[in-house]
C-alpha positions as CSV (number, residue, x, y, z in Angstrom):
1,M,82.5,111.3,96.3
2,A,81.5,107.7,97.0
3,L,82.6,105.0,94.2
4,S,80.2,102.9,92.4
5,K,80.0,99.1,92.8
6,D,81.9,98.8,89.3
7,E,84.6,101.2,90.5
8,V,84.9,99.4,93.8
9,L,85.0,95.9,91.8
10,A,87.7,97.2,89.6
11,G,89.9,98.4,92.5
12,L,89.4,95.3,94.5
13,A,90.4,93.2,91.5
14,E,93.4,95.1,91.3
15,L,94.1,94.6,94.9
16,V,93.4,90.8,94.6
17,N,95.8,90.7,91.6
18,D,98.6,92.4,93.3
19,E,98.4,90.0,96.4
20,T,97.7,86.8,94.6
21,G,98.4,87.0,90.7
22,I,94.9,86.0,90.0
23,A,93.8,87.6,86.7
24,V,91.7,90.9,87.3
25,E,88.9,89.8,84.8
26,T,88.4,86.6,87.0
27,V,87.5,88.6,90.0
28,E,83.7,88.7,89.8
29,L,80.9,89.5,92.1
30,D,79.8,86.1,92.5
31,K,83.2,84.5,93.1
32,S,83.9,83.1,96.5
33,F,87.3,84.2,97.8
34,T,88.2,80.7,99.2
35,D,86.3,78.4,96.9
36,D,86.7,80.0,93.6
37,L,89.5,82.2,94.0
38,D,91.5,80.0,96.4
39,I,92.6,82.9,98.7
40,D,94.0,81.9,101.8
41,S,93.3,83.8,105.1
42,I,96.7,85.5,105.1
43,S,96.2,86.8,101.6
44,M,92.8,87.7,102.5
45,M,93.8,90.0,105.6
46,T,96.5,91.6,103.4
47,I,93.5,92.4,100.7
48,V,91.5,93.6,103.6
49,V,94.2,96.0,104.8
50,N,94.8,97.3,101.5
51,A,91.2,97.9,100.5
52,E,90.8,99.8,103.8
53,E,93.6,102.1,102.4
54,K,92.5,102.3,98.9
55,F,88.7,102.9,99.5
56,D,89.3,105.0,103.2
57,V,86.9,102.6,104.9
58,K,87.2,100.5,108.1
59,I,86.5,96.7,107.7
60,P,86.4,95.3,111.4
61,D,88.0,91.8,112.0
62,E,84.6,90.4,112.9
63,E,83.2,91.5,109.4
64,V,85.8,90.0,107.5
65,K,84.5,86.4,108.0
66,N,81.2,87.4,106.5
67,L,82.8,88.5,103.2
68,K,82.3,85.3,101.6
69,T,82.1,86.4,98.2
70,V,83.7,89.4,95.9
71,G,80.2,90.7,95.9
72,D,80.0,90.7,99.6
73,A,83.2,92.7,100.0
74,V,82.1,95.2,97.2
75,D,78.8,95.6,98.8
76,F,80.4,96.3,102.4
77,I,82.8,99.0,100.8
78,V,80.3,100.7,98.9
79,N,78.0,101.0,102.1
80,A,81.0,101.9,104.3
81,Q,82.1,105.0,102.1
82,G,81.5,108.4,103.5
């Protein structure tokens, strides 16, 4: 069963928190990974790999650069499910 945007956001926030220590409630749809959350490319790749496992989706490397905000990532994961 596909997860809702809220469920994906909650799960993604947990992954970001695990990798960076950023508070879960700080991870919001309109936040930029680099500008607002200060996530570097190495941490971002770890988050992507963990998200692929958690949500059972494939996020191609060439797509990662397009995931500028948390909302971009949530939308991609929601659309890539099932």
